[in-house]
C-alpha positions as CSV (number, residue, x, y, z in Angstrom):
1,M,32.2,-17.1,10.4
2,K,30.2,-19.9,10.9
3,M,28.1,-17.2,13.6
4,F,27.9,-14.7,10.7
5,S,26.8,-17.3,8.2
6,A,23.7,-17.4,10.5
7,A,23.4,-14.5,10.9
8,I,23.3,-13.5,7.9
9,M,21.0,-16.2,6.4
10,S,18.3,-15.1,9.8
11,L,17.9,-11.9,8.3
12,V,17.4,-12.8,4.7
13,I,15.1,-15.7,6.0
14,A,13.2,-13.0,8.2
15,G,12.2,-10.5,5.2
16,A,12.3,-6.9,5.7
17,V,10.5,-5.1,8.0
18,S,9.5,-1.7,6.4
19,A,9.5,1.4,6.0
20,Q,7.9,4.2,5.4
21,C,9.6,5.2,1.9
22,S,6.7,5.5,-0.3
23,A,3.8,9.1,-0.8
24,L,0.1,8.6,-0.9
25,A,-1.2,12.0,-2.2
26,I,-5.9,11.4,-3.0
27,T,-7.3,13.9,-4.9
28,G,-11.0,14.0,-4.8
29,S,-13.8,12.5,-2.8
30,V,-16.4,10.0,-2.9
31,N,-19.4,12.5,-3.9
32,F,-21.8,12.2,-7.0
33,G,-20.5,13.6,-10.1
34,Q,-16.5,14.3,-8.2
35,T,-14.0,12.3,-9.3
36,V,-10.5,10.4,-7.3
37,G,-7.6,10.2,-8.1
38,I,-5.0,7.5,-5.5
39,S,-1.2,7.8,-6.4
40,V,1.6,6.6,-4.7
41,T,5.2,7.4,-5.5
42,G,8.4,6.6,-4.0
43,A,7.7,2.7,-4.0
44,P,10.3,0.2,-5.5
45,A,9.6,0.1,-8.9
46,G,8.1,-3.2,-9.8
47,S,6.8,-3.5,-6.7
48,M,2.6,-4.4,-6.2
49,V,0.9,-1.5,-5.0
50,F,-1.6,-1.8,-2.2
51,V,-4.0,0.9,-0.8
52,A,-5.6,0.2,3.1
53,A,-8.7,2.5,3.9
54,A,-9.9,2.1,7.4
55,Q,-12.5,4.4,9.9
56,S,-9.6,5.4,12.5
57,L,-6.0,6.0,12.9
58,G,-3.8,3.6,14.7
59,S,-1.8,0.5,14.8
60,T,-2.4,-3.1,13.0
61,T,0.2,-5.1,12.0
62,F,1.2,-7.7,9.4
63,S,2.8,-10.7,10.4
64,L,3.9,-13.1,7.1
65,G,6.2,-15.4,9.0
66,P,9.2,-15.9,7.3
67,L,8.6,-14.0,4.4
68,G,8.3,-10.7,6.7
69,G,5.6,-8.9,7.7
70,F,5.0,-4.8,8.2
71,S,3.2,-2.1,10.0
72,L,0.6,0.2,8.7
73,D,-1.0,3.3,11.4
74,I,-4.6,2.6,10.9
75,A,-6.4,0.4,12.8
76,Q,-8.5,-2.3,12.1
77,P,-11.3,-3.6,10.7
78,M,-9.7,-2.2,7.3
79,I,-10.0,-2.5,3.8
80,I,-6.7,-3.2,1.7
81,L,-7.4,-3.0,-2.2
82,P,-4.5,-3.2,-5.3
83,L,-4.1,-0.7,-7.3
84,G,-1.5,-1.6,-9.9
85,T,2.6,-2.2,-10.3
86,A,4.8,0.0,-9.9
87,S,6.4,1.7,-12.2
88,A,10.5,1.8,-13.8
89,G,10.0,5.3,-11.6
90,G,8.0,4.1,-8.6
91,S,4.9,5.5,-9.4
92,A,1.5,3.4,-9.5
93,S,-1.5,5.1,-9.6
94,V,-5.5,5.6,-10.3
95,S,-9.0,7.6,-10.8
96,F,-12.4,7.2,-11.5
97,T,-15.2,9.6,-11.8
98,M,-18.2,8.5,-9.5
99,P,-21.6,8.3,-11.6
100,A,-23.3,11.7,-11.2
101,A,-26.7,12.2,-8.7
102,P,-30.0,10.5,-10.1
103,S,-31.9,13.1,-11.6
104,G,-35.9,12.2,-10.2
105,G,-36.5,9.3,-7.7
106,T,-35.5,9.0,-4.1
107,I,-32.1,9.6,-3.5
108,P,-30.3,6.7,-0.5
109,T,-28.9,8.9,2.3
110,V,-24.9,8.4,3.2
111,P,-24.1,9.7,5.9
112,S,-20.6,12.1,5.4
113,Q,-17.5,10.1,6.8
114,T,-13.8,10.8,6.7
115,L,-11.2,7.2,6.0
116,H,-7.9,7.1,7.1
117,C,-5.8,5.8,4.2
118,Q,-1.8,3.9,3.8
119,S,-0.4,2.3,0.6
120,V,2.2,-0.5,1.3
121,A,4.2,-2.0,-2.0
122,I,5.2,-5.3,-1.9
123,G,8.6,-6.4,-2.9
124,F,10.4,-9.5,-3.9
125,P,13.7,-9.0,-3.1
126,S,16.7,-10.7,-4.9
127,F,21.1,-10.7,-4.8
128,G,23.2,-9.6,-6.9
129,G,21.0,-7.5,-9.8
130,G,18.4,-5.6,-9.9
131,G,14.3,-6.3,-8.9
132,L,12.1,-9.2,-10.5
133,G,14.1,-11.7,-12.1
134,G,17.4,-10.1,-11.7
135,G,20.0,-12.1,-9.6
136,I,19.0,-14.9,-7.1
137,P,16.2,-14.6,-5.3
138,S,15.9,-14.6,-1.5
139,L,13.1,-15.7,0.8
140,G,11.6,-12.6,1.8
141,L,9.9,-9.9,0.7
142,T,10.6,-6.2,0.9
143,F,7.8,-3.6,2.3
144,C,8.2,0.3,1.4
145,T,5.0,1.8,3.5
146,S,3.7,5.7,2.5
147,N,1.8,8.6,4.8
148,T,-1.6,8.7,5.7
149,T,-3.8,10.6,4.6
150,T,-7.5,10.7,4.3
151,L,-10.6,10.7,1.6
152,Q,-13.6,12.1,2.0
153,V,-17.3,9.7,1.3
154,F,-20.0,12.1,0.9
């Protein structure tokens, strides 16, 4: 029985391994006057959702010690930006419109590139009832990654 209890505790302390359980969709492009939409569906309710972007696909693992860890299918270097908190339905989204091209004057030349993007939702698990504030908190985090998709820049 002691061995069983120790095994359960080590799983709780280690945190959950990431699983692809959400979907990332990006519409539009980063170009003058264009609207870019970023949305994640299927994330655990109440989790914090982040979007990472990199110039190439690959594999990057993040280890957070006793809190757990997750892997993304994009390579370093990358930028990770917060998207928001997942709703009760498991979605988070944002959209923004790029400014229009300036009239007259010199427009700086920006090389066109494709960014590979993937999201990760980080949740706070608990025993005995759902999500944030419900039940007894465990020592660890849950991680839910998405598919990869692309964003065209200029």
